[in-house]
N, C-alpha and C positions, 0 to 999 in steps of 0.2 A: 743574826738574820733581819733587826728591825731595822741598822745600820742600811743596808743595801735593802731596805725596799721605801727606804723615806725620800727617797729622791722623787721615787715615780709617786707615793702617796701626796707629797705636796705637789707635786707637776698637777696629777689627778684635780687635786682639788682647786689649786687655782685654778685652772682652765673650767672646773666647776661653779666656780666663782665668778669667772671676769669674763664667761665668753658673752654673756646678755650685753654689759653694757659695751662691748667691741662692736655687738651687731648691732647698738644703738649710733654707734659713731660711724659705724661705715653705712649704715641704710640711711641714718639722717645726709650725709655726703651725697650718697649717689638718688636720694629719695627728694631733696631739699635744694641744696646746692645744684643740682643739674638741671632741672626746671625751672627754678624760678632764679638764676643769676640774670639771667638774659633774655625774658619772655618776649616771642615774638608768635605774630598770627601765625598760625598753620591750617590751614586749609578753612578760613574762618567764610563761613554764610551770608552773603549780604546778599541785596536787591539792586536793580538798575532798571529804573523806568523805561520802558523799550526795547525791541531786537536788536538794531543796530549799537542803542547806546552802550548795552549792554557786554555785546562782543567787543567794543573797540574798548570799552573797560576795564576788558577782563585782560585783553591783550594788552591791555598800558601796564596792570598790574601783575604780569604772569612775568614781564620783562621788566620790571624792579624788582620786584621780591617774587621768584618760582615758590609753586606751591603753599603760598601766603593766605589766598582768598579764593573762595568760590564764589562764582557772580553766578546769578539770575536774574531772568528777566521778569518782571512783573510789566501787563498792561498799563497801568496807570497810576497815579501816585496814590489814591487811596486803595488801591489793594497792594501796594508798596509797604504803606505804613499799616496796615493789616498784616502781612508778614510778619512785621516787629511783634507788632503785639500776639500773633498765633502761637509766637515760638520757633517759627521755621527757618528766621535768618536773623540776625543779630543787629543788622543796620539795613538801611535799603535809602537810595538816593535817585530825585527824580531832578534829570539833565535841566528839564523846563525851567523848573525854578529854583534851578541850585541849590537845592533843600534836602538836607538830610537828615533820616529817624533812623532813633537809635533811641535806647533804654540805659540809662545812669546805675538802676535796678542790678545791672549786671558788671558793675563795677566799673571807677572810674580808671581807671588803665585802658579798659576795652573803651567805652568811651573816647578818651584823649586819642587810642588808634585809630578809630575811626573817622573821626577828624581831622586828624593829621596826613589818612590816607586819602578824602576827597578832598580838604581844600586845595591841593594842587589840580586837580582837574577840575573846578569848579572855575580856577583861576586862568585855566588854561584858555577858556569862553570870556575871558573878560571880568566874570562876577567875580560878590564874593559867598562863601559858603552859609547856608543859613540854616540851623539845625533846629530841632523841634524836637525834645526831652519825652516820648510817648509815654512811658513809667518810669518817672524820676524815683528813686529812694527817699527811704524815711527821712525827714529833717534833720533828725542827730545821727544818720548815716553817714561822714563826710565825705567819705572812700569806698561808698559800698561793698564794704567789707563786711559790716556788721551781722550779718545773716551769718556769714562763716563762723567768727567766736561766739556766736549764739548756742549755734550746731554744734562746735567743737566739742564742750563739757558733756552733751550727751551720748556722744562717741568715745569718750576718752574715758567716761569716770564709769560707765560700763563693764567697760574691759578691768577695769584700776579695783571696783568693785567685787567682781568675780576672785580676783586675785589674792585681793585682803580676806576675804570670808575665807577662802581656803587655807591662807595661811594663817589666820587669826584662830580660825574658828573650826578646826577639822572636824570636832568632835559631834558637830552638829547634824543633825538629819540630813539627806539630799532636798528633803520638798519644801524643810525652813528654811535653807539657802536661796533656792530658787524662788522663792515667795520672798523673804526679804530682799533679793538682789531685782527682781521685778517691781517690787514694792518702791526700792529704791529708784528707780526709773521714772517711778510718778513724779516722785519727791522733786528731785530734777528737771523734771519735762516743767513743773509748776514753777520754779522755783527761777531758773532762768528766764521763764516765757516772763514773769513777774519783773523781773529786773531788766531786760530791754527795753519791756514798752515804757516800764518808767523814763527810762532815758530817753525813749522819742528815737531808738535806731530800727526799732522794725514800723509799723503798723497795726493798730491792735483789730484783733483778729483771733476769737475764741476759737477756730478749727484747725488753729496752729498748736492748739493743745494734744489733742487725739493726735494729730502726725507725730505730736513730740515723744508721745511715749512709745510709738511703734517703734520711730527709730530707737529708740534706746530700748525696745528690745529685741531689735536686730541685731544687736551687737551683744550683748546680755548675753540672751541664750546661745548663739553660738558657743561664745566663750564659753557657759557653764556644761554644754554638750562637748567642744574640743576636749578641756580640759584633761579628763579622764583619758582619751586617747594618745594625748598629744604628752600627756607625764610632763616632766622634766622641758620640754622641748615647748611647750606651752607659753611662758612667755615671748619665747621668738617668735612663733607661731601667730599669736592674738598680736603684738607689735605689728608686727609685717601686716595683717590683713589690714586691721584698725587704727593705723596711726601710718604707717611708712608710705604704703601704698594708697589709702581712703584718703588724707589731705592733699598731696597734691593732684591728685587727680578727681578728686573735690570739684572745682571749680568756684570752690570759694574765696582763697585768699589772690591767687590769681587765675580769669576765666579761663574755662577747659580748653577755648578754641589760642590761645594761647601757651600753652602746655605741649612738650615733643608727643608725637604723634604714642606713642605705647601707653602713658597716661591720658590721651584719649578715651585710645581703645578701653581703658581701665573703666573709666568715669559710668556707663550705659550701667555696673553690675555691682559697687560697692556701695553698701548702702548710705554712707555718708554723706557723698555726689548727689543720689537720686534725695537723698533726704532734701537737702539743700534745694535740687530743682524743686521738688514736690512745696516747699514752704515757701520758696521766690513766686510758683504758678500763682499761688492762693494770694499773695499779700500783694502783688503786681499785676497778675495776668489771670485777670477771673478765674482759672482756674484751670485754664486749659493743658492738656496733656500730664492731666493725672495718673493714666490709666499705668503707665508701664513703671512711676516711682512707685506707686504705692504696690504694684507686683514685684518689686524688687524687693521691697524692705520687707513687703511677707513673705516672701520667698526666704530669706535668710534667717526670719521667725522662724518659719517653722522646720529649715532645716534643723536651725537648734534644738528645738523642741525633741523634734524625732532622733536628733545624736541621745541626747537627755533617755529618751524613752530604751533606744536601743542598748545603752549602758547602763540603764537600770533591770533591764530584761538581762542582760547577760550579767548582773552582778547578782540579781538573786538569782540564777542558775548557779553556777558558781556557789553561793552558799547552800544552794540544797545540796549539791554532789558532797558540798566539804561535811555537811551532816550529816548524811548518807553513808560519808564512809567512817564519822565519827560514833554512828549507831551501829555496826556494823556490831553483830550479833557476838556479844564475849559469852564464852565456856561458862556453862554453871555446873558442868560435871566432867571429869577427865578419871581418865586411867588407863592402866595397860595391862593387859592378858598374856602372860606366858607360861609356859609348863614348869613343871616342876624343878627342872636346872637351871630355869631363869631364859631361855631363849624365848622370844617374841612369836606367839601366837597371830600370824598374822590370817585374813579373814573369819574371825569370829564375828560370830552374831552376837552384840547386846540389846538385850530387848527389855527396854522400860515401862513397866504399870505402877498404876498408882496402888492406895491402900485399898478401894473396893476389885482392882483385879485387871482395868480397864486398861487396855493398851496405849502406850503416850508416845511415844517410840522405838523405830528398832534403828540400831548401827552398825557398822562393821568395821573391825580393826584395820590399820591400816598396815604397813611393810614390817613397822615397829611394834606392833602389837598395840598400837593407843588409840584409842576413843575419845571423841569426846559430843558432850551434847550442849544443847543452848534452848533459850525459852523454854527452860522447865515450872512448873509449879513448885510454890513453895511447900512441900512438905514431903514426909517422907515414905521413897519410891522403891521399888524392888526391878532388879538387875537380876536377869538370865542370861549366861552366859553360855553360848555353843559354840563347838569348833566338830569338824569334822575329825572322827578318830578321837576322840577326846571327851570324856566324862561332862554332861553339865553340869554348870554348878550357878549358887542362887546368892544373891547378893543383898545389902540394904545400903540405902544411902539418905542419909536425913539435910533436907533441902531446908526445911522452915525453921532451922537455927543458924546461917550461914549464906554466903553467896556462893562461895565456889569448894564442889567436894569432891574429893580426890580419893577413886575407890578402884586400887591394884588387885587384881581376878588371877589365881595360882590355877589353871585346869593342868587334869592327869589324866594320862594315856586311857583310852577304855581296857578291861582285864589285866590292870594294874593294880597289884591287890596291896602295894606298900602307900599309896595315895590313899587320901584323907576324906571320908564319903563326905556326898555331898552335902549331907546335914552338918557337919560338923565342921567348927571353926577354923579359919585360916591360920596361917603366922600371923605373929603381931605386929601390930604396925609399926611402920615405920618411922624411925625419927620425925623425919619433917612432919609427918600426919599427925603426931602425937603432939607437936608444936606448934603448930595452925589449930589445935583444938576438935579436928573435925568428930564428928559423931556416925562413924557408919560401921557397919560391924560385915563381914563375912560368914556364909553359912556352908 
């Protein structure tokens, strides 16, 4: 039999062991190679000063690269520049001065793209494009991507911490794991921020720290909450959400305006992208447009906490059900009522009284003449057994010396002169009762 099932067992073990790395490999191809191999503008929002110039530039760009840019008009150069600072557009062009406003803090690749796009437009007017970086990145951030690499550990290590705690410390109580994972997020927040500011890749701003902690919690708590529900699938679920989908849609490595629409659609809802947006807006744009990123990060955190609470309640209810099942009453007195010929007497009434004569319980025999009683006091009890057309019988059971007493009763038909009187001793104890050392007597 083992030879027959061996191939199936091996295949199952290999499948369980290798599905995750296979998922990882396929996911990287679809979620990294696909959006990153050739980044191009997709509905990139830009502003152009003047209604007519904006329409002309929009038509020219649409003819050159359809659906690449979303052009909106601005009244003047000041409004155009402010639109960039307000994060309404990524760049703005003033045809009168042939000046392009942009922000290198959004990424060098985006800055190069808008300059390469508007330089020919300025040349058509016989002028050279002038550029103004309205929100330059930190001196140490040469490519404008350092923010991405600072936030990346806050996103990844939360998922890894939960996995490692589950694998290496399964014996720990849930609250200890939750507290440890949450505290770990605090440690990585301070650590990564300190290293980043020391390298001058981001400006120093203490408001980044609480935001960093919120980013870690927006990953840690959903992972803590999802694990008991997804079980073996958890690595794939967490990796898919917080790595494969989050990184390319974050707008950190590649500006979100230059990835396919699928990832652009994910950007407003995943924590890593909104964490980057919030920190970028604090560091470079005077804290504009923080409401939505904070809402998203908080929502993910609350979602995770809610899952943990739901599973905690679910687990406690299951434990209570198990405890109740385990606490089902164990009989402390059992026996069988039969007539002189050994035929079970069904429906016989067994009344139990204590030494003071107080009735404790009344039971009835089943179709096999069997009765049982539970939760009885640990003392000597009297049993009065009655049944229609049978003479009553009195017996005693000693529950003060044992956990389970076994008392069988023989009833005789009424007016049967051959039967043993109610006060006389019944037949000797069976071997089973003698071996168990039970102390009962039938009168």
